[in-house]
N, C-alpha and C positions, 0 to 999 in steps of 0.2 A: 485542634490542630495548631501546631507551633508555626508562628509566622516569622520566626527568626531566620536570618540568612544562614545558609550552609556554606561550607567551604569545599572547593574542588580539591583534587589530589595535588594541585599545584599551589594550594593555599589561598586562592583568590575567592572573594565573596561571591555568593551565588544564590539567586532567588529562584527556586525550581518552578514555582507557580507562574512567575513572569516568563520564564523560558518556555514553559509548556504552552502558555497562551500565545506566544510568538510562533512557536512551532505549529500549533493548531491552526493559526491563521494561514500559515504557509501551506499546510496540508489541505485546508478547505478550498483553496483556489483551484485545485485540480481533482478534488474528491469525486465529483460527479463523473468527470471524464474517465478517471481511473476505475471507478466502479463499473462503468459500462464495458470497459476493456477487460477487466479482471487481470489475472496473471500476477507476476511477482513485482512488487514495488521496490525495486533495487535502489533507485535514487532516493526515494523517500525514507527508506530504512537507513540509508547513510546520513540523512538529515537527523534522524533520531540519534544515531551514533555520535555525530558531530555536536549534538546539543549538550552532551555531558550527562544526560539523564539515565544512561545505562548503569551508572554507579550509584544511583540515588539511594537504594536500600542497603547497600553494602556498609557494614560497620566501619567507623573511622579507624579502628585498630588494623584494618586491612587496606587502608588507603581510600575507602569509599566516603560518601557524604554523610552516612549515618542518619538519613531521614527517618522519621517515625512513619508508621503505617498510614495514619490519617493523611499525611502529606503525599505519600505514594498513591493512595487511592484518589485524592483530589486531582493529581496529575493525569491519572487514567481517565477520570471523568471529563476533564478539560479536553483531552485529545479525542475522546469518544464523541463529543458534541460535533466535531468536525469530520472525523474519520474513524469509525468504530473498528474497522478492520485493523488498521495500524495501531490503534489503542489496544486491541486484543494482543497483537504481537508484542507490544511493549509490556503489557501487563503480565503476559506469560513468561517473558524474559525474567521479570522479577519473581515470578512463582518458582522458577528453577533455582534462583539464588536463595529464596526462602527454604527450598528443599535441602540445599547444601547445609544451611545453618541448622535445620531441624534433624537431618539424618546423619550428616557427616561428622567424623571425628574432628578433634581440634586441629590435627595436622592437615586433614583434608580441607577443612574450612580455610585455613591460612593459605594453603597452596592454591586452591581453586579460586578463591575470592580475590586474593592478591594478584593472581594472574589475570583475572577478569579486569581489574582496575588498570594494571600496567599495559595490557594489550587491547583495552577497550572492547572486550569480547561481547558478542551478541549470542545469547542462549536460546535454544529451541527446545521443544517438548516432544518426546517420543515415549511418554509414560501414560499409556492408556490402559488402566487396570482391567477393563473388560475385554480387551483384545489380548488373548493368550497365545497368539500365533507365533510370537517371538519366544524361542526357548533358550535356556541357559544350560549347558552341559559342563560338568566338571573338567578342568584342565590343570596342568601343573602350575600354570601362572595365575590361575583364577577360574575363569569361565570362558566358554566359546558361545557366541550368540548367533542364532540362525532364525530367519523368519521375517515377518512383516508387522509393522505397526501402523494403524490407521489414525486419523484425526490428530496428526502430529503438528500442532500449531507452531508456526514460526520456524519450522525445520528448514525450509528453503532459505538459503543465504545465511544460516546460522553458523557459528564457529564451533560450538559445543552443543551436545544434546544430553538431556536427562532421559534415561531409558528405564523401562521395567521389562523383565523377562520371566517366563514361567519355568520353574525348576521342578521337573517331574519327580525327582527322588524325594523331595521334601513336600511336594504338593503345595508349593507356595511360590511367591514371586520375590525376586531380588530387585533392588533399585541401584542404578549405577550411572556413570557419566562416560561419554565417549566423544572424541573429536568428530565433528560432522563430516570431515574429509578423510577420516581414517580408512585404510584399505578394507574393503568389504562392505562399507556403508554406502548405500545409494539412496539419496533423497529425491523423491519424485514430486514434480510440480504438477500434480494431477487433481487438485481440489476443484470441484465443479459445482458447488452449491449455488443457489440463486441469490444468496446474500453472503455478507462477510467474504467477499470474493478475493480479497488480497491478504488473507490471514496465513497463507502458505501452509495450509493444514492438510496436505496430502499424505501419501504413504511413505514410510521409510523402510527399506529392505536391508536385512543383515545377512551376509553370506560369509560364514566362518570368521566372524569378527572377534578379535581378542579383547577380553575385558579383564585386565589385571586386577588382582585383589585390592590394590591400592586405589582403584577407581570404583569399588563397590561401596556404596553409601549405606545400604542396608542388606545384609546377607540373607539368603533364603532360610526359612525356618525360624527366623528371629521374630519374636512377638513385638509388635509396634508399641512404643510407649505413648502415653497421652501427649507428650511433647511432639513426637513424630507425627501423630494424627492431626496436628494443627495445619498441616499442608492443605488438607481439603477445605479448611475454613479460609485460609488465604485465597485459595482458588475461587471459592464460592463468592467471596466478597469482591474479588476482581470482576466477576460476572455481574454482580449487582451494580457496580459502578459503571460498567459498560452499558448496561440496560438503561440506567439513569441518564448517562451521557447521551445515548441515542434519543431518549424521550425529550431531554432538554434541548438537544439540537433540532429535533423536529418542531418543538414548541417555538423556538426562536425563528426558525425558517418560516413558519406560518405567520408569526407576528410581523415579521418584516414584509412578507408577501401582502398581508392585509393592509399594511401601511403604504406600500408603494405600487402594488399591482392590481389588487382586487377591486372589483366594482360592487357597490351595494346592490342588494336585491331590490327589484323595482317596487315591491310592496312594502319595503321597510320605511320609506318616507324620510331617509337620512341621506346626507351628502357623501358619506364615506362608509366603507364596510366596517371599519373599526368603531363607528358610532352606532351601529345596529345593536339594540339591547339584547337581541337573541344571540348574536355573536359574542357579546360581552359575557353573557350568562354562560355560554358553552366554554368560553376561554377560562372562566373561573372554575368550571368543572375540571378542565384539563390541569389547571394549576393545582387543584386539590388531589389529583392523582400523583403529581410529581413531588409536592411538598412533604407529605408524610414519609414517602420513600426516601427522600433526601435526608430527613432527620434521623430515621432509623439506620440508614447506611452510615452516617457520620457517627452515631452512637456505637454501632457495631465495630467501626474502625478503631475507636478509642478503646473498646473492650479487647479487641484483638491485640492492640499494642500492649496493653497491660499484661495479658496472659502470655503473649509471645516472649516478653522480656523476662518472664519467670524462669525460662530455660527448663532444665530437667526437673525443677520443682513443681511443674504443672501437675495438678491432680486431675483425675477423671471427672470429678464434679465440676471443676473450673472449665475444663474442656467442653463438657456437655452444656453448661450454661452459656458459654460463648456460641456454641452451635445453634442454640435457640435464638440468640440475638442476630446471628448471621442469617438464619432461615427467615426471620421476620423481614429483614432488609431485602433478602433475595426475592421473596414472594411479591412484595409491594413494588420493587423495582421491575420485576418481570412484567407485572400488570401495567405499570406506567409506561414502560418502553413499547410494549405491543399496542396498547390501547391509544396512547397519545399519537404515535406515529401513524395509526390508521385513521383516527377521528379528525385529524387536522384537515383532511380533504373535504369533510362535510362543511367546514368553515371557509376554506379557500376557494372551493368551486372547481368547475370543469377545466378552466384554463390552467389551473395549477398542476394538472396531470401531464403537462408537456414534458417531454424528455429533456428539454433544455434546462429545466429546474432540477430534475432528478430527485424530487421529494420522495419518490417511492423507495429509494434506497434506505431510508430510515426504517420503514416497516419491514422491508426484506431482511435487513441486517438484524433487526430485533427478532423477527420470526425465526430465522435460522439459528441464531445463537441461543435463544431461550429454549430450544429443543435439546440442549446439552444434557440435561437430566430432568426427569419429569417433576414439574412444580407440585403436582398433587402429593408426592411423597413428602415434600417439605410441609405442606399444609397438614398432612397426616401427623407428622412429627409434632407440629405445633398443637394439634388437637389433643394428642396424647399427653403432652406436657400440661396443657390447660386443664385436662380432666383429672389427672392423678400425679402430675409432677415427673413423669417418665422422661428421662433425657434421651436424645437421639443416640442410636448405636453408632460408634465411630466407623465410618466407611470412607472410601475415596470420594464420596459425594455428600456426606452428611457429618 
């Protein structure tokens, strides 16, 4: 990952990792309270907008900061340690920007990405490929959208949405973009999962929404190129870094609690909980869950950066090999996030379950988000590759 300073659209020097750390500290101060309340974190999303981080992944040619993917993923991980819900919203904003670069024409990229920089736009997601309830019908201007999309992360409070819609005539989906406040678009703040409560991932309704052909990034019936299918790899690695951030956040919360709050078990014969050899042993085991996942996530980010920058020259082989690297990182991060956020309680003890600490949010957030797509299919893909070199079939999840 490059440590060089980036430049904002105004030309000033900018260290995104330092900015992310300051923002994370600010989010951490209210993370537990907001997690209990749920709902839309309007003020905190404005903090993200004001931070300048929304233009991080946009190429400098369009006025953005041109950060590489390893830097973007490090920012996501830093934010996830403090608040994985808003890290998710931030990560999915950059997923939509990646989609524009992967699907969009040169003219669409220049228009949409330049507009994002100039207006400091926040992007949301209504591209759920498994939900075919939103349909696209042919119209003189392009298409008309009708229906509903679930799991629309970041949709509440967003300025623009990336959408997918089922086109019955070609039995395929199109991908496009629409303003979130366009006539006929209704964003519902009805997300009610027990974790990731402030990801604004409710339903979006479309009622006779006009989608001009100029806003169609991938037309129905068009075969996706290897370059276009990189979107799923960008998304999967966002998730891996979210899970890692959750695990690291839980690990640090437990470490701090043991240092400041915990009492040693009476049979340990030591003066502090952290001096208990059994606690030390178990903490070492937690560290060994996080460390390999971190290494593989960083390696996958470097590989994604290399392949992403190949543009239309990406081959199916290169795409498939990247998918293996991302799957490795995703599986280990999944395990680390879920297991570390659960096992910390065996070390911190009964008093640590008080709602005032809110340590349960780490596990709830990890548990909810890791259900995005079944990890067993990632392991199956890795098994096939290990047995005979078969690369994963490109899908929206692999």
